[in-house]
C-alpha positions as CSV (number, residue, x, y, z in Angstrom):
1,M,-10.3,52.3,-62.5
2,S,-12.7,54.6,-64.5
3,D,-13.6,58.1,-63.3
4,L,-17.1,56.8,-62.5
5,E,-15.8,53.9,-60.4
6,R,-13.3,56.3,-58.7
7,N,-16.1,58.7,-57.8
8,R,-18.3,55.9,-56.4
9,K,-15.3,54.7,-54.4
10,S,-14.7,58.2,-53.1
11,T,-18.3,58.6,-52.1
12,Y,-18.4,55.2,-50.5
13,D,-15.2,56.0,-48.4
14,L,-16.8,59.4,-47.3
15,K,-19.9,57.6,-46.2
16,I,-17.8,55.2,-44.1
17,L,-15.9,58.1,-42.6
18,G,-19.1,59.9,-41.8
19,W,-20.5,56.8,-40.1
20,I,-17.4,56.4,-37.9
21,L,-17.4,60.1,-37.0
22,G,-21.0,59.7,-35.9
23,F,-19.7,57.5,-33.1
24,L,-16.8,59.8,-32.3
25,G,-19.0,62.8,-32.1
26,K,-20.6,61.8,-28.8
27,Y,-17.1,61.7,-27.2
28,R,-15.6,64.7,-29.0
29,G,-14.8,66.3,-25.6
30,Y,-12.5,63.4,-24.7
31,F,-11.1,63.6,-28.2
32,A,-10.4,67.3,-28.0
33,L,-8.8,66.9,-24.6
34,S,-6.6,64.1,-25.9
35,L,-5.7,66.3,-28.8
36,I,-4.7,69.2,-26.6
37,L,-2.5,67.0,-24.4
38,M,-1.0,65.4,-27.5
39,I,-0.1,68.8,-28.9
40,A,1.5,69.8,-25.7
41,T,3.5,66.5,-25.7
42,A,4.6,67.1,-29.3
43,A,5.7,70.7,-28.5
44,L,7.8,69.4,-25.6
45,E,9.4,66.7,-27.7
46,I,10.4,69.2,-30.3
47,T,11.8,71.5,-27.6
48,V,14.2,69.0,-26.0
49,P,16.6,68.8,-29.0
50,Y,16.6,72.6,-29.4
51,L,17.5,73.0,-25.7
52,I,20.4,70.6,-26.2
53,K,21.6,72.7,-29.2
54,V,21.5,75.8,-27.1
55,A,23.4,74.1,-24.4
56,V,26.2,72.9,-26.7
57,D,26.5,76.1,-28.7
58,D,26.1,78.7,-26.0
59,Y,27.6,77.0,-22.9
60,I,29.6,73.8,-23.7
61,Y,31.5,74.2,-27.0
62,P,32.9,77.6,-28.0
63,T,31.5,79.2,-31.1
64,W,33.8,82.3,-31.4
65,S,36.1,82.4,-34.4
66,R,38.7,84.9,-35.4
67,A,39.1,86.8,-38.7
68,E,42.0,89.1,-39.7
69,G,41.2,92.8,-40.0
70,G,40.8,94.9,-43.1
71,E,38.2,96.9,-44.9
72,E,36.7,93.9,-46.6
73,T,36.3,92.1,-43.3
74,Q,34.9,95.2,-41.6
75,R,32.4,95.7,-44.4
76,A,31.3,92.0,-44.3
77,L,30.8,92.1,-40.5
78,S,29.1,95.5,-40.3
79,G,25.7,95.4,-38.8
80,L,26.1,92.0,-37.0
81,G,25.6,93.5,-33.5
82,A,27.8,93.8,-30.4
83,E,26.5,90.5,-28.9
84,S,28.0,88.5,-31.8
85,T,31.0,90.6,-32.8
86,L,34.1,91.8,-31.0
87,E,36.7,94.1,-32.6
88,L,40.2,93.4,-31.5
89,A,43.1,95.8,-30.9
90,D,45.0,94.5,-34.0
91,G,42.0,95.3,-36.2
92,G,40.8,91.7,-36.3
93,F,37.4,90.4,-35.2
94,L,35.9,87.7,-33.0
95,V,32.6,86.4,-34.3
96,D,30.1,84.2,-32.5
97,F,28.6,82.1,-35.3
98,S,25.9,80.6,-33.0
99,K,24.2,83.9,-32.8
100,L,24.1,84.6,-36.6
101,S,21.2,83.9,-38.8
102,S,21.4,81.9,-42.0
103,S,21.3,85.0,-44.2
104,Q,24.1,86.6,-42.2
105,K,26.3,83.5,-42.5
106,D,25.6,83.4,-46.3
107,R,26.6,87.1,-46.6
108,I,29.9,86.4,-44.7
109,E,30.6,83.3,-46.8
110,L,30.0,85.3,-50.1
111,S,32.3,88.0,-48.9
112,G,35.3,85.7,-48.9
113,V,36.4,86.5,-45.4
114,E,38.5,83.7,-43.9
115,F,38.3,82.6,-40.2
116,S,40.7,80.7,-38.2
117,E,40.0,77.1,-37.2
118,T,40.8,77.9,-33.6
119,K,37.8,78.3,-31.3
120,Y,38.0,80.9,-28.5
121,V,36.5,81.2,-25.1
122,V,35.3,84.7,-24.2
123,V,35.4,85.9,-20.5
124,D,33.4,89.0,-19.6
125,S,34.5,90.1,-16.2
126,G,31.5,92.4,-16.1
127,E,29.3,89.4,-15.5
128,F,31.0,88.8,-12.1
129,E,30.7,90.7,-8.9
130,G,32.7,91.0,-5.6
131,D,35.2,88.3,-4.8
132,E,34.4,86.3,-7.9
133,K,35.2,89.3,-10.1
134,R,38.5,89.8,-8.3
135,E,39.4,86.1,-8.6
136,V,38.6,86.2,-12.4
137,L,40.7,89.3,-12.9
138,G,43.5,87.6,-11.0
139,I,43.4,84.5,-13.2
140,I,43.6,86.7,-16.3
141,A,46.5,88.7,-14.9
142,R,48.4,85.6,-13.8
143,N,48.0,84.0,-17.2
144,A,48.5,87.1,-19.3
145,S,50.4,85.1,-21.9
146,L,47.3,83.0,-22.6
147,F,44.7,85.8,-22.6
148,E,44.1,88.6,-25.1
149,E,42.0,91.6,-24.0
150,T,39.7,94.2,-25.5
151,E,38.0,97.0,-23.8
152,R,35.1,94.8,-23.0
153,V,36.3,91.2,-22.5
154,A,39.3,88.9,-22.4
155,F,39.6,85.7,-24.5
156,L,41.8,82.8,-25.0
157,A,42.0,79.8,-27.3
158,H,39.9,76.8,-26.2
159,S,42.9,74.5,-26.3
160,D,44.7,76.8,-23.8
161,L,42.2,75.9,-21.1
162,E,44.3,72.9,-20.5
163,S,47.0,75.2,-19.1
164,L,44.7,76.4,-16.4
165,G,43.8,74.6,-13.2
166,K,40.4,72.8,-12.9
167,E,39.1,75.3,-10.3
168,E,40.2,78.3,-12.5
169,V,38.4,76.9,-15.5
170,S,35.3,76.2,-13.4
171,L,35.3,79.8,-12.1
172,L,35.9,81.3,-15.6
173,R,33.0,79.3,-17.0
174,S,30.8,79.4,-13.9
175,K,28.2,81.6,-15.6
176,Q,27.9,79.1,-18.5
177,I,27.8,76.2,-16.0
178,K,24.9,77.9,-14.1
179,R,23.0,78.6,-17.3
180,L,23.7,75.0,-18.4
181,G,22.2,73.8,-15.1
182,T,19.1,75.9,-15.8
183,L,18.8,74.3,-19.3
184,A,19.3,70.9,-17.9
185,L,16.4,71.6,-15.5
186,Y,14.3,72.6,-18.4
187,V,15.1,69.4,-20.2
188,V,14.2,67.3,-17.1
189,L,10.9,69.3,-16.7
190,S,10.2,68.8,-20.4
191,V,10.7,65.0,-20.1
192,I,8.5,64.9,-17.0
193,G,5.9,66.9,-18.9
194,I,6.1,64.5,-21.8
195,F,5.6,61.5,-19.5
196,I,2.6,63.2,-17.7
197,F,0.9,64.4,-20.9
198,T,1.5,61.1,-22.7
199,S,0.0,59.1,-19.8
200,A,-2.9,61.4,-19.6
201,F,-3.9,61.5,-23.2
202,T,-3.3,57.8,-23.6
203,Y,-5.7,57.0,-20.7
204,I,-8.3,59.4,-22.0
205,L,-7.9,58.0,-25.5
206,H,-8.3,54.4,-24.4
207,Y,-11.2,55.3,-22.1
208,S,-13.1,57.0,-24.8
209,G,-12.1,54.2,-27.2
210,Q,-13.8,51.6,-24.9
211,K,-16.9,53.9,-24.8
212,I,-17.0,54.1,-28.6
213,M,-16.4,50.4,-29.0
214,H,-19.2,49.7,-26.5
215,D,-21.6,51.9,-28.4
216,M,-20.5,50.6,-31.8
217,R,-20.9,47.0,-30.8
218,S,-24.3,47.6,-29.2
219,H,-25.5,49.5,-32.3
220,T,-24.2,46.8,-34.6
221,L,-25.8,43.9,-32.7
222,S,-29.0,45.9,-32.3
223,H,-29.1,46.4,-36.1
224,I,-28.2,42.7,-36.8
225,L,-31.1,41.6,-34.6
226,S,-33.5,43.8,-36.7
227,L,-32.4,42.2,-40.0
228,P,-34.7,39.9,-41.9
229,Q,-34.2,36.1,-41.8
230,Q,-32.7,36.1,-45.4
231,Y,-29.6,37.8,-44.0
232,F,-29.0,35.0,-41.6
233,D,-29.6,32.4,-44.3
234,Q,-26.9,34.0,-46.5
235,N,-24.3,34.8,-43.8
236,P,-22.7,32.1,-41.6
237,V,-22.7,32.6,-37.8
238,G,-18.9,33.0,-37.7
239,R,-19.0,35.9,-40.1
240,I,-21.7,37.7,-38.2
241,T,-19.8,37.1,-34.9
242,T,-16.6,38.5,-36.6
243,R,-18.6,41.7,-37.4
244,V,-19.6,42.3,-33.7
245,T,-16.3,41.3,-32.1
246,N,-13.1,41.4,-34.3
247,D,-14.2,44.2,-36.7
248,V,-15.2,46.5,-33.8
249,N,-12.0,45.8,-32.1
250,A,-10.0,46.6,-35.2
251,I,-11.7,50.0,-35.5
252,N,-11.0,50.7,-31.8
253,E,-7.4,49.8,-32.2
254,M,-7.1,52.2,-35.1
255,Y,-8.7,55.0,-32.9
256,T,-6.4,54.4,-29.9
257,S,-3.2,53.4,-31.7
258,V,-3.2,55.2,-35.0
259,L,-5.6,58.2,-35.3
260,I,-4.3,60.5,-32.5
261,H,-0.7,59.4,-32.8
262,F,-0.9,60.1,-36.6
263,I,-2.0,63.7,-35.8
264,K,0.8,64.0,-33.3
265,D,3.4,62.7,-35.8
266,I,2.2,65.2,-38.4
267,I,2.7,68.0,-35.9
268,I,6.1,66.8,-34.9
269,I,7.2,66.5,-38.5
270,I,6.0,70.0,-39.4
271,G,7.4,71.6,-36.3
272,T,10.8,69.8,-36.7
273,L,11.1,70.9,-40.3
274,V,10.4,74.5,-39.4
275,I,13.2,74.5,-36.8
276,M,15.6,72.6,-39.2
277,F,15.0,75.2,-41.9
278,R,15.9,78.0,-39.5
279,M,19.2,76.2,-38.6
280,N,20.3,75.1,-42.1
281,V,18.3,75.3,-45.3
282,G,20.5,73.1,-47.5
283,L,20.7,70.2,-45.0
284,T,16.9,70.4,-44.4
285,L,16.2,70.3,-48.2
286,I,18.1,67.0,-48.3
287,I,16.0,65.6,-45.5
288,V,12.8,66.8,-47.2
289,G,13.9,65.0,-50.4
290,L,14.5,61.8,-48.5
291,T,11.1,62.2,-46.7
292,A,9.4,62.7,-50.1
293,F,11.0,59.5,-51.4
294,L,9.7,57.7,-48.3
295,A,6.2,59.2,-48.8
296,F,6.2,57.9,-52.4
297,T,7.3,54.4,-51.2
298,V,4.6,54.4,-48.5
299,S,1.9,55.4,-51.0
300,I,2.8,52.4,-53.3
301,F,2.8,49.9,-50.5
302,R,-0.4,51.4,-49.0
303,M,-2.4,50.3,-52.0
304,K,-0.9,46.8,-51.9
305,L,-1.5,46.5,-48.2
306,R,-5.1,47.5,-48.5
307,L,-5.8,44.7,-50.9
308,V,-3.9,42.2,-48.7
309,Y,-5.7,43.1,-45.5
310,R,-9.1,43.0,-47.2
311,E,-8.3,39.5,-48.2
312,I,-7.1,38.7,-44.7
313,R,-10.3,39.9,-43.1
314,R,-12.3,37.9,-45.6
315,T,-10.4,34.7,-44.8
316,I,-10.7,35.3,-41.1
317,G,-14.5,35.6,-41.4
318,K,-14.6,32.4,-43.5
319,L,-12.4,30.6,-40.9
320,N,-14.6,31.7,-38.0
321,A,-17.7,30.6,-39.8
322,F,-16.3,27.2,-40.6
323,V,-15.1,26.6,-37.0
324,A,-18.5,27.8,-35.6
325,E,-20.4,25.5,-37.9
326,S,-18.1,22.5,-37.1
327,M,-18.6,23.0,-33.3
328,R,-22.4,23.2,-33.7
329,G,-22.4,20.0,-35.7
330,I,-19.8,18.1,-33.7
331,I,-22.3,15.3,-32.8
332,L,-23.1,14.6,-36.4
333,L,-19.4,14.7,-37.4
334,K,-18.6,12.1,-34.8
335,L,-21.8,10.0,-35.5
336,Y,-21.0,9.7,-39.2
337,G,-17.2,9.5,-38.8
338,K,-16.7,12.7,-40.8
339,E,-13.9,14.1,-38.6
340,K,-11.2,13.5,-41.2
341,R,-13.3,15.0,-44.1
342,N,-14.2,18.0,-41.9
343,F,-10.5,18.5,-41.1
344,E,-9.6,18.4,-44.8
345,K,-12.1,21.2,-45.4
346,F,-10.7,23.1,-42.5
347,W,-7.2,22.7,-43.9
348,E,-8.3,24.3,-47.2
349,V,-9.9,27.3,-45.4
350,N,-7.0,27.6,-43.0
351,T,-4.5,27.5,-45.9
352,E,-6.4,30.2,-47.6
353,N,-5.9,32.4,-44.5
354,Y,-2.3,31.3,-44.3
355,R,-1.6,32.4,-47.9
356,A,-3.2,35.8,-47.3
357,N,-1.0,36.3,-44.3
358,I,2.1,35.2,-46.3
359,Q,1.2,37.9,-48.9
360,Q,1.3,40.4,-46.0
361,L,4.7,39.1,-44.9
362,W,6.2,39.5,-48.4
363,V,4.9,43.1,-48.6
364,Y,6.6,43.8,-45.2
365,V,9.8,42.1,-46.3
366,F,10.4,44.8,-48.9
367,F,8.5,47.7,-47.2
368,R,10.0,47.9,-43.7
369,P,13.7,47.5,-44.6
370,S,13.3,50.2,-47.3
371,I,12.3,52.7,-44.6
372,E,15.0,51.6,-42.2
373,Y,17.7,51.9,-45.0
374,V,16.5,55.4,-45.9
375,G,16.7,56.4,-42.3
376,I,20.3,55.1,-42.0
377,A,21.2,56.8,-45.3
378,A,19.8,60.1,-43.9
379,T,21.9,59.8,-40.7
380,G,25.1,59.2,-42.9
381,I,24.3,62.2,-45.1
382,I,23.8,64.4,-42.1
383,L,27.1,63.3,-40.5
384,W,29.0,63.9,-43.8
385,Y,27.3,67.1,-44.9
386,G,26.9,68.5,-41.4
387,A,30.5,67.9,-40.4
388,I,31.6,69.8,-43.5
389,G,29.2,72.6,-42.4
390,V,30.7,72.6,-38.9
391,M,34.3,72.9,-40.3
392,D,33.2,75.6,-42.7
393,L,31.5,77.5,-39.9
394,D,28.2,77.1,-41.8
395,L,26.7,74.9,-39.0
396,S,27.3,74.8,-35.3
397,L,28.1,71.6,-33.5
398,G,24.9,71.9,-31.4
399,A,22.9,72.3,-34.6
400,L,24.5,69.2,-36.0
401,L,23.5,67.2,-32.9
402,A,20.0,68.7,-33.0
403,F,19.8,67.7,-36.7
404,L,20.7,64.1,-35.9
405,Y,18.0,64.1,-33.1
406,Y,15.4,65.8,-35.4
407,V,15.9,63.4,-38.3
408,R,15.2,60.5,-35.9
409,M,12.1,62.3,-34.9
410,I,11.0,62.6,-38.5
411,F,11.7,59.1,-39.6
412,K,10.5,57.4,-36.4
413,P,6.8,58.3,-37.1
414,I,7.2,57.0,-40.7
415,Q,8.7,53.8,-39.4
416,E,5.9,53.5,-36.8
417,L,3.3,54.2,-39.5
418,S,4.6,51.3,-41.5
419,E,4.3,49.1,-38.5
420,K,0.7,50.3,-37.9
421,F,-0.3,49.9,-41.5
422,N,-1.7,46.5,-40.5
423,V,-3.9,48.2,-37.9
424,F,-5.0,50.9,-40.3
425,Q,-5.7,48.5,-43.2
426,S,-7.4,46.0,-40.9
427,A,-9.6,48.9,-39.6
428,V,-10.4,50.0,-43.1
429,A,-11.5,46.5,-44.1
430,A,-13.4,46.2,-40.8
431,S,-15.1,49.5,-41.4
432,E,-16.2,48.5,-44.9
433,N,-17.6,45.2,-43.5
434,L,-19.4,46.9,-40.6
435,Y,-20.8,49.7,-42.9
436,D,-22.1,47.1,-45.4
437,T,-23.7,45.2,-42.5
438,L,-25.4,48.3,-41.1
439,A,-26.5,49.3,-44.6
440,E,-28.6,46.2,-44.7
441,K,-32.3,47.2,-44.4
442,P,-34.1,46.0,-41.3
443,E,-37.0,43.6,-41.8
444,A,-40.2,45.3,-42.8
445,S,-42.8,45.9,-40.1
446,G,-46.3,47.2,-40.2
447,S,-47.6,49.7,-37.6
448,L,-51.1,48.4,-36.9
449,V,-51.8,47.2,-33.4
450,P,-55.5,46.0,-33.1
451,A,-57.3,46.6,-29.9
452,T,-58.6,43.0,-29.6
453,T,-57.1,39.7,-30.8
454,E,-59.0,36.5,-31.3
455,G,-56.3,34.4,-32.9
456,S,-57.8,33.4,-36.2
457,L,-55.4,32.5,-39.1
458,E,-56.0,32.4,-42.8
459,F,-53.9,31.8,-45.9
460,R,-55.3,33.2,-49.2
461,G,-53.7,31.9,-52.3
462,V,-50.2,32.2,-51.0
463,W,-47.2,31.6,-53.4
464,F,-43.7,31.6,-52.0
465,S,-40.2,30.8,-53.3
466,Y,-36.8,31.1,-51.5
467,N,-34.7,31.5,-54.6
468,E,-37.3,32.6,-57.2
469,L,-36.5,29.5,-59.2
470,E,-38.8,26.9,-57.6
471,W,-42.1,27.5,-55.8
472,V,-42.1,26.1,-52.3
473,L,-45.8,27.0,-51.8
474,K,-48.3,27.1,-54.6
475,D,-51.6,28.9,-54.1
476,A,-51.9,27.7,-50.5
477,S,-55.2,28.5,-48.8
478,F,-56.7,27.4,-45.5
479,V,-58.5,28.9,-42.5
480,I,-58.1,28.2,-38.7
481,G,-60.8,29.8,-36.6
482,P,-60.3,31.4,-33.2
483,G,-59.7,28.7,-30.5
484,E,-59.5,25.9,-33.1
485,S,-56.7,23.3,-33.3
486,A,-55.3,22.4,-36.6
487,A,-52.5,20.1,-37.9
488,L,-50.3,20.5,-40.9
489,V,-49.4,17.1,-42.3
490,G,-47.1,16.2,-45.2
491,I,-43.9,14.5,-46.2
492,T,-40.5,16.1,-45.5
493,G,-40.0,19.1,-47.8
494,A,-43.7,19.7,-48.5
495,G,-43.5,23.3,-47.1
496,K,-44.8,22.9,-43.6
497,T,-42.0,24.8,-41.8
498,T,-42.1,27.4,-44.6
499,I,-45.7,28.2,-43.6
500,V,-44.6,28.8,-40.0
501,N,-41.8,31.1,-41.2
502,L,-44.3,33.1,-43.3
503,I,-46.8,33.3,-40.3
504,L,-44.0,34.8,-38.2
505,K,-43.0,37.2,-41.0
506,F,-39.5,35.8,-41.3
507,Y,-40.2,35.8,-45.1
508,K,-42.7,37.6,-47.3
509,P,-44.8,35.7,-49.8
510,Q,-44.5,36.7,-53.5
511,R,-48.3,36.5,-54.0
512,G,-51.4,36.1,-51.8
513,Q,-52.2,37.2,-48.3
514,I,-51.8,35.9,-44.8
515,L,-54.4,37.1,-42.3
516,F,-54.2,37.1,-38.6
517,N,-57.3,38.1,-36.7
518,G,-58.7,39.1,-40.1
519,V,-55.9,41.6,-40.9
520,D,-53.1,41.2,-43.4
521,I,-50.0,40.5,-41.4
522,E,-48.0,42.9,-43.5
523,E,-50.0,45.7,-41.9
524,L,-49.5,44.4,-38.4
525,S,-46.6,45.4,-36.1
526,N,-44.0,42.7,-35.9
527,Q,-43.9,43.0,-32.2
528,Y,-47.6,42.7,-31.9
529,L,-47.8,39.7,-34.2
530,R,-44.9,37.8,-32.5
531,S,-46.1,38.6,-29.0
532,N,-49.4,37.0,-29.8
533,I,-47.8,33.9,-31.4
534,T,-45.8,31.2,-29.6
535,A,-43.8,28.9,-31.8
536,I,-42.0,25.7,-30.5
537,F,-39.6,24.0,-32.9
538,Q,-38.0,20.7,-33.0
539,D,-34.5,22.1,-32.5
540,L,-34.5,24.3,-29.4
541,F,-32.1,26.6,-27.6
542,L,-32.4,27.6,-24.0
543,F,-30.8,31.0,-23.1
544,E,-29.1,31.3,-19.8
545,K,-32.0,33.5,-18.7
546,D,-35.1,34.6,-20.6
547,V,-38.3,36.4,-20.1
548,S,-40.3,33.4,-19.0
549,D,-37.6,32.6,-16.4
550,E,-37.9,36.1,-15.0
551,R,-41.7,35.8,-15.0
552,D,-41.7,32.8,-12.7
553,G,-38.7,33.9,-10.7
554,R,-36.4,31.1,-11.7
555,D,-32.9,31.5,-13.0
556,V,-31.4,28.7,-15.1
557,P,-27.6,28.9,-15.4
558,A,-26.0,27.9,-18.7
559,A,-24.2,25.0,-17.0
560,E,-27.6,23.6,-15.9
561,T,-29.3,24.0,-19.3
562,E,-26.4,22.0,-20.8
563,K,-27.4,19.1,-18.6
564,F,-31.0,19.0,-20.0
565,S,-31.7,16.1,-22.4
566,S,-33.4,17.0,-25.7
567,G,-36.7,15.6,-24.3
568,E,-36.4,17.7,-21.1
569,T,-35.6,20.7,-23.2
570,Q,-38.7,20.2,-25.4
571,A,-40.9,19.6,-22.3
572,R,-39.6,22.8,-20.6
573,S,-40.1,24.8,-23.8
574,I,-43.7,23.6,-24.2
575,E,-44.3,24.4,-20.5
576,K,-43.1,28.0,-21.1
577,A,-45.1,28.3,-24.3
578,V,-48.3,27.4,-22.5
579,R,-47.7,29.9,-19.8
580,K,-47.2,32.7,-22.4
581,D,-50.4,34.7,-22.9
582,S,-50.5,34.3,-26.7
583,K,-53.4,33.7,-29.0
584,L,-51.8,31.3,-31.4
585,L,-49.6,28.3,-30.5
586,I,-47.5,26.7,-33.2
587,M,-45.8,23.4,-32.5
588,D,-43.4,22.3,-35.3
589,E,-42.4,18.7,-34.4
590,A,-42.3,20.0,-30.8
591,T,-42.9,16.5,-29.3
592,S,-40.5,14.6,-31.5
593,H,-38.0,13.9,-28.6
594,L,-40.7,12.9,-26.1
595,D,-41.7,9.3,-25.2
596,A,-45.3,8.3,-25.3
597,E,-45.9,8.8,-21.6
598,T,-44.3,12.3,-21.5
599,E,-46.0,13.3,-24.6
600,E,-49.4,12.4,-23.2
601,R,-48.6,14.3,-20.0
602,V,-47.6,17.4,-22.2
603,Q,-50.8,17.1,-24.2
604,E,-52.8,17.1,-21.0
605,V,-51.0,20.2,-19.9
606,I,-51.8,21.9,-23.2
607,R,-55.5,20.9,-23.0
608,N,-55.8,22.1,-19.5
609,N,-54.0,25.5,-20.0
610,A,-54.5,26.5,-23.6
611,G,-58.0,27.9,-23.0
612,S,-59.1,29.8,-26.1
613,Q,-55.7,29.6,-27.6
614,T,-55.6,28.7,-31.3
615,R,-53.2,25.8,-32.0
616,L,-51.4,24.8,-35.2
617,V,-49.4,21.5,-34.9
618,I,-46.9,20.3,-37.5
619,T,-45.9,16.7,-36.9
620,H,-45.1,13.3,-38.5
621,K,-46.4,11.5,-35.3
622,L,-50.0,10.8,-36.0
623,S,-50.6,10.1,-32.3
624,T,-50.5,13.8,-31.6
625,L,-53.4,14.5,-34.0
626,K,-56.2,12.7,-32.3
627,N,-57.7,15.8,-30.7
628,V,-57.2,18.4,-33.4
629,D,-60.3,20.0,-35.1
630,N,-58.9,20.1,-38.6
631,V,-56.1,18.4,-40.5
632,I,-54.5,20.3,-43.4
633,V,-52.6,18.0,-45.8
634,I,-49.9,19.8,-47.9
635,H,-48.1,18.1,-50.7
636,K,-45.3,19.6,-52.9
637,G,-46.3,23.1,-51.7
638,E,-50.1,22.7,-52.3
639,V,-52.9,22.2,-49.9
640,V,-54.5,19.0,-51.3
641,E,-56.8,18.0,-48.5
642,Q,-58.5,19.5,-45.4
643,G,-60.8,18.0,-42.8
644,T,-61.0,15.9,-39.7
645,H,-58.8,12.8,-39.3
646,E,-61.8,10.4,-39.8
647,K,-63.0,12.2,-42.9
648,L,-59.5,12.2,-44.5
649,V,-58.9,8.6,-43.8
650,Q,-62.2,7.7,-45.4
651,N,-61.2,9.7,-48.5
652,K,-58.5,7.3,-49.3
653,N,-56.2,10.0,-50.7
654,I,-52.7,11.2,-49.8
655,Y,-53.6,11.4,-46.1
656,H,-54.9,7.9,-46.1
657,T,-51.7,6.6,-47.7
658,L,-49.6,8.5,-45.2
659,Y,-51.8,7.2,-42.3
660,E,-51.5,3.6,-43.4
661,F,-47.7,3.8,-43.7
662,L,-47.4,5.3,-40.2
663,R,-50.0,2.9,-38.7
664,K,-47.8,0.0,-39.7
665,T,-44.5,1.6,-38.5
666,A,-45.6,3.5,-35.4
667,A,-45.7,2.0,-32.0
668,D,-48.8,4.0,-31.1
669,P,-51.0,4.3,-34.2
670,L,-53.8,6.8,-34.1
671,P,-57.1,5.3,-33.3
672,G,-59.8,6.0,-35.8
673,S,-61.5,4.7,-38.9
674,G,-60.0,1.4,-39.8
675,A,-57.6,1.4,-36.9
C-alpha cells in the first residue's frame, strides 16, 4: 500500500470513527457511568489476588528465615528495620522476607549471606493481654525445648508446630487467624463489589446500546428514504435491509461486548503488571516478553481477519438480497417451473458465503490455539522460575500464587479479545457499509412552493438516458393544460413509465425542462410536487396502515390486505387516489387487472370526483381512452403524434396501426372512426 493510499485509508477510518462517536456523544453520561463502574470492577479484580498474597505470606505460611551471625551478615542486614529483622542471642538473625523490597532482597543476595531452609514462626507475647497472654507464656515455658527467645519475641521452627496440641497452635496463631478472617472478609466484599459493579455497568451499557442502536437505525432508514431512485436501482432490497438490521446490530454488539470491556482489560493488564513488577522484576519481564509475542501474533491475524470478515459481510448482503428477490418473485418461479434453476443460483451464492466462513475457521484454527499454548507455557515458566525463587528466598509463596493468578488475568483478556475479533471485525465491516450508505447524497430538491397550483404539465425538449449509452427519451415535448385529461400510448419500452418517473423527480433529465404549473420542477420542493401529484401504478403495494386509511378512519391489517385480489387492490388504490386532494392524477396501467364492468365503475368514480384534476393515463387498453382530451403517442422515446383519438385514427400513422391491432384482439374495442 502506497503512502497516499495509506493516508486516505487513515482519513477514511477517522471519518468512520467520528461518525460513530457522533451517536455515542448523546449518551456520553451513560458511557461515563459505565466506565467508572468498570474501573471500580477492574480495581477490585486486581486487589483480590494481592489480598491472597498477603494472607499467605503474613498469616498462613511463615516467611522468617535464619542467618548465621558475623560482621558480613550484620553489614548486609543493617537498615532493614525492626519489623523485618530480629537479632538473636547467638549473634544470628531472623529475617522476614515478605516485608523486604526487591532492592533489599537483591542487596542481601549480592552480599553472599546464606539463610537456612527452615522457616520459623515468631510469637510476640506483647500482642496478647490478660488470660491469653498468661496461656501463651505457659505454652512457651512448657515447650522450652522447642522455643528460642529474644528480648522481644519467642520463635520455633514451623515443623515443630506438630509437637504442640491443636488448641495451643490455635492460641499461638490466634492473631494471625483473626487478621486472616479480616482479609477473608475483604475478599468476600471485593467479590460482592465485583458482582454489583459488573451487573450495574453491564445493564447501563446495554441500555445505552439499545438507545444508540435505535437512533442509528432511525437515522439510517431516514437517510435511505431520502436517497434518489438510482440508489434503489443499483442496490438489491436484501442489501439495503442488511444495512438497517444486521449492520446496526453488529455495531451495537461491538459497543456492548467489546468497547468497554476492552478498556477494562487494558486497565487490568496495566495494573497487574505494575503490581507484578513490585513483587519480582525478572519474572514479570518474562511475562511481558510473552505478552509482546502474543501482541505480535494478534496484529498479524487482525489484518487477515479484517479481510475475511469484510468478505463475510459482503456475502451475507448478497445472500439476503437473493433470498428477498426469490420470495418476491415466488409466483413467477412456480409459474415457469424455475424452482430448480433458482435453487442452483442460491447454491452458488450460499457456497460463496460458506467459503468465506471457512476462511474464518482456518484463521481461528491457528490463531486461538497459539494464544492458549502461550498461556500454558507462561504458567509452566512461572511454576519453574517462581519455585526456584521461593527456594532461593527471592520470591514468597504468596507472591508465586499471586503471579499465577495475575498471569491468568493478563492472558484471559487476550484470549477473549481473540474470541471477540469476529465481533470487532464484523462491526468494522458494518461501519464501513453504513458510513458508505450514509455518505450517499440525498435526492436533490428545490425550495420553491407556489402559492397556487393549477395542475398544468409541460415537457420541453426532454432527453433522458438511464445508462448514458442509449437515449430512452429523445427531445420529448408535449403540453397538458389544467383540468385536461391526456393519455400516453406506445408499445412496451417506448418510454411511457420513464416519463412518469421524470415527472415525480425520481430521475433528472440530461437535457430539456419539465414544467409543472409553469415552473421547472427542479426549482420546486419535492414535497410540494409529490403532494400535488397522485400516481397509481400497475404493481401496487398496500401498507398495513397509510395516510388515506387514517383520513377516513379505517385500519387495514396486513392479514386483510394479503386477502385482496390484484383487481381489488387496484380498485382500492384508485379510490384512495381520487380522494387525495392533488392537482395531477397519473394512472400507469392502473386498470390492467380490472374487468370491464369494474373498470367502467371506476371510470365513473373518477369522472364524478376528479373535478378540475388534471389526468395523465398510460395504458395499452384502448377502451380507457374514450373520454380523454388528448392522446400522446410515443415511439422509441420520441413523441410522434398528438391529438384526439378520432384525429389520430384518421391520420393512419402509428396510432392507427396500434388501434387496428388492438381492435382485432380486444374484447371491447374503442368506439370511434372506423369502429
